[in-house]
N, C-alpha and C positions, 0 to 999 in steps of 0.2 A: 418297539425299539429298545434294545438293551445297551446302555452306555458302555458297559464293560467290554463289548465287542467292537468299540469304535476308538479311533485315535482322537486326540484333542481337537484337531481341525474338524473332523466329522461331527463331533459333539457340538462344537460351536456352531457349525452350519445347520445342524438339526434344530438347535435352540433358536437360531436366527429365523428359521422358517415358521416356527410356532411361538411367536412372542406372546407374553402374558403381562398385562399391566399390573400395577401394585395391588396386593392382596388378592390377586387372581392367579398366582404362579403355581397352580396345582399340578400341572403336568411336569413342570420343571422340578419342583420339590420332590415329587414322587419318583421320578427317574433317578435323581441324585441319591435319594434314600435307598433305592433298590441296590445300586452298586455298593454303597458304603455298608449296607446291611450284609451283603455277601462278603465283604472284607472284614467283618467282625467289629465294626464300629458300634458303639452304643448310640442309639438314635433318640432324639427328643423332637417330636414333630408338632407343628401347629400350636395349640394352646399350651404345650409343654416347652415350646421354643421361644414364645413371646408372651407378654402379659396381655391377655385379650382386652382387659379394661383400659389399657393405656394406648390402644391403637388410635391412630389419627387418620382422617380422610378415608374411612372405610366405605366401599361401595354399598349400594342398596342390596338387601337380601336376595332379590331376584337376580341381580347381576352376579352375585357370588354363586348362587345355585346354577346359573347358566355356565359359569366358568368351570365349575366342578364337572358338569355334564360334558362340556367340550373336552376337558382333559380325559374323561373316561372314554369318550368316543375316539380319542387319539391314542388310546392304548396305555394310559397311565395305570400302573399297577393298583388294583382295587384296594389291597390291604393298607396301603399307605394313604390313599384318599380317605379311607374310613378313619384312620388315626388322626388325620388333620382336622376332621370335624368342622370343615368350612373355614379353617384358618391356615394360612400358608406360613412357611418358615421352617428351618431345620437347624438344630445344633447336633453335631456328630463328634464323638470323642473316642480316643483310643490311647492307651498307655503303652509307650515303647520303652521307657526307662524310668529311673528314679529322679531325674532332673526336673526342671521347671515345667509348669503348665503354660503352654503357649497357645494363644487364640489367634486364628486367622479369620478375618471377616471379608466375605465377598457378597456382592448383591446380585439379584436375579431378575428384577423386573424390567419391563420394556416401557416405552413411551406411547402415549395416545397421539400418534401421528402416522400419516400415510407414507409408505416407503416409495422411493422412485422406482419405476418399472421399465425404464428404457435401457438401451445397451451401453450407455455411458456409466451405468452403475453395475459394478462387478457382481454383487449378489443376484441381480436380475439377469445379467448376461450369462452367468454360470449356473443358474437354476436353483439358487437357495434363498431367494427373496421371501419376504413375509407372505404367508398364506392367510393371514388374518387381516382383513381390511381395517385400516385405521389404527393398527398397532405395529410398532417397529422397534427393533433393538437399534436405537440410534445413539447409544452412549456406552456400548461395549460391555454391558452386563452379561450378555451371552458368553463373551470371552472370559469374564471374571468367573462365571460359574464353571466353565471348562477348566480354568486354572485351579479352582478349588478341588475339583476331582483329580486333576493332574498332580497336585501336591500329595493327596492321599495315596495315589498310585505309586509315585516315586518313593515316598517314605516306606510304604508297605513292601515294595519290591526290592529295595536296596538298603535294608538294615535299619530303617527308622532313624531316630535320634534319641539322645538321652533325656527323655522327658515325656510329657503327655500332650497330645495334639487335640485341640478343640477347634472344629471348623464351624463357623457361623455363616450359614447361607441365609442372608437377610432378605426379607421381602420389602417392597414398597420404599425403596430409596428415593425414587423420584417424588418430589414434593416434601421430602423429609418426614415420612410417615412411619417408617418401620424401625429405625434405629433406637428411638426412645423405648418403645415397648419391648425390644429385645434386651436393652440394657437394664430394664427393670426386673429381670428374672435373676435367679441365683446362679446362673451359669458363669457369670464373671467373677464370682466371689473368690475363686481360687486361681484366677489367671494371673500369672506373674509378668508375662509380656504379651502385648497385643500388636498384631500387624494387620493393617488394611492396605488395599492396593487399588490402583486404577490404571487402565490402559489408555494410551493416547495423550490427551491433555496438551496437544501441540508439539509433543516431542517425537523425534524420529526413532524408528526401530534401531535398537542397539544402545539407546540412551536410558539410563536408570537414574531417577531422582530418589535419593535415599530418605528424604523427609520433606513432605509438603506440610508447611506450617500455616496456621491462622486462617482457615476457611472462615468466611463471614457467617456469623450467627444469623439465623433466618426464621421468619414466622410467616405463615400464610393464613389469611382469613377469607372465609366465604360469608358474604353479607347479603341479606334479603331485606329490602324496604317494603313495608306494607302500607298502602294508601287506601283510598276509596274511589271507585270509578264514578264518572259522570259524563254526560254528553258534552264534548268539547265545544260544540257550537251553541247548544241551547242552554246548558247549565254549567258553564266553566267554573262558576263560583262554588258549586256544590261538591266538587271532587277534592280529594287530597292526593297530590301528585307525587307518586313514588319516583317517577323519573326525574323530577326536580330535586328531590332529596338526593338521588344518586348523583346528579350533576353537581350539586353543591359539595357533596363528599369528594368527588374527583378533584375539583378545583382546589379544595383546601387540603386534601391529602398531599398533593404535590407542593403545597405551601408550607408544610411542616419544616421548621428550621433544622438544617443539618447541624450536627453536634460538633463542637470544637475539639472534643477529646479523641476523635477518630472517624473512620469511614462510616457513613450511614447511607442507606439506600431505601427508595420506595418505588413501587411500580403497580399500576392498575393494569392487569393483564386481560381482563374480560368483563364486559358489561352486557346485560340482556334485559329486555322488557318485552314480553310477548303480548303486544298490544296493538290495536288498530289506531290509525292516525286520528280518528275523530272521537277517541275515548281517552279521558284522563287516566293516566297509568295507575293501576291499582297494585302492581307488584313490579319490582325492579331488582335485579341481582348484580352483584359486583364481586370480583375476585381480586384480592390485593395481596401484595407481599411486602415485607420490610426486611431489611438486613442491617447488621451492625458489626463493626470490627471486633467488638467484645460482646459477651452475653448481656452486660448491663446496657450497652448502647442499643442492642436489639430490643431490650425491654423498654428503653426510652422511646424508640420509634413505634413499638407496638402500642404503648400506652397513649401516645399522641394520636395514632391512627384511630384507636377505639374512641377517643374523645371527639375527634372530627366526625366520625360516623354517627355517634349518638346525637350530636348537636345538629348535624345536617338533617337527620330525621326529624328532630324537634322543630327546626325552622319551618318545615312544611307539614307539620301536624301528622307525621307518619310514625309508625312504630317500626322496629327492625329486629331481626334475629341475626346472630353471628355465630359461626363455629370455627374453631381452630382446625384448619385442614392439615397443617404440617408444621414442624418446628425442628431446628437444629441448633447446635451450640458450636463452640470453637475450641481449639487446643494448640499447643506447641509440642512438637516431637521431642522426645528425650534424646540427648546427645549420644548416650551410650548405644541406643538403638540405631540412630542414624549412622554412627560409626560402624556398627556391626553389619548393617546392610551394605554400606559403601565398600567395606573391606571384602565382603563376600562377593559382591557384584563385580569387583575388579578382577576376579579370577575366573569368571565365567565366559566360555566361548559364546560369541554372539553379542557380548556387551563391549561397545567401543568407547562409550563416554559415561562417566559417573559424576553426577552433580550431587553435592551434599544436601543442599536445602533450596527450596523455592517457596514463595507464598502461593497459596492455593487460588485465591481470587474469588471463586464461587462459594458455594455452600455444600456441606456433606454431612449426612446424618450418621456416618461412622463415628462422628465426633462424640456421640453419647457413649458408645462403647469404649472409645479411647479414654475419655474423661473419667468414666467409672473405674477403669483399671488404674489410672494414674492416682485418683483420689484414694484408692485402697493401698497405695504404696508401690504399685507396679509401674512398668515402663511401656512405652508405645511409640510407634511411628506409622506414617502413612506414605506408602511407596508409590512412585510413578514409574510406569514401564512404557517406554515409547512404542508407538505402533504406526507411525507414518500415515496418519489419517488423511485420505484424499479430500475430505470435506469436514466441516466443523461438527462438533457434538450437537445432537438434537436436530440435525438437518436431514432432509430426505435422502441425501447421497452419502451419509456417514458409513464408513467401513473401517476395518482394521487390517493391518498387515498381520497375517496369521502366524508368521515366524515369532511374533511377540509372545505367543502363548507359552512356548517352551522357555523363553527367557524369563517370563514371570514365575513359572514353576521352579526353575533352577535358582533364581535369586532368593525366593522364599526358603526353599529347602536347604540351601547352603547357609543361609542366615540362621536357621534353626540349629543346624549342626554346630555352628560357631558359638551360639548361645550356650 
């Protein structure tokens, strides 16, 4: 499959059929790289697009190897797979003029969930539902990737703009795993303005939000409690119960006092102990996330959570391991960028409503790229492009109105020209 021979809807539908979870987006990255290479972009792939040592929530080596082989079997160009060296992500740049360096960030990864396969779901009904069991584009990242390519095409084919374009095709947004390692590279050092975007978010097609502000800072922990097994009937006193430690942790994680300075959140999303009923649990796993309205509030919740986990283990004479699975921060959009997007969107066919600002509500790891640019004196905004979603994000019936793809491309390109 060559993306350069397809329109944006076809590209989105192809990507939708072959979703790839975070840090496994080898086919997606390679196909995007092939078209941008043909268009004369300078490419930075894999370990040259992200800092490998800063990656969070990386799958096991055998999972990565299997994802590479799957991409190869599905026709991903070999030369780009080789350059990735087992790490996904792409930064592509091209100079069109002497003006500012503008970064555009789009994400590529899918979710670990099964897609609906009945006729009430348009991708299933029209033959482009996921062919990968247990993986689904349920958050429009397939559309974001298509828009990224569409921006390159539109600028290339219609005179560019007075500046340099840097396209950040970011891996592993889900879970907040890929933004930080991409922001830790030197690719942002010369970026004057940064734009990120998202389709949907509850807005109808034709609506553009020029600036989403204040996503919640977020951190995700994977925790394993280690106890000692014993026969639950014959020697219950001899064991050290990891499941009890887990239970104590859950109860007290939800008891962490919420902070008076702003929004704070906590959730235990998954627990597991692979244990028989008559054996004292020797190992129990917990997956937890915290959020805060500010980075400092997020750190408050993270510190409290780690304290609870440590002492829950100690109460039951267990040890524990923990690893940071993902993390995001927060930001406010720059007024000059919000104004530029709003003014550009107001003149675009297909845009009926322009909203200046909204609060994001969830979390978003484009925050690291945006904050890095802002801290270096640049400006940034996070754009919402309505897509009339028939079902909520991350659900089995999620879909987008594909007319939103062209709207997204036009909004970004006209903003670049205005800048």
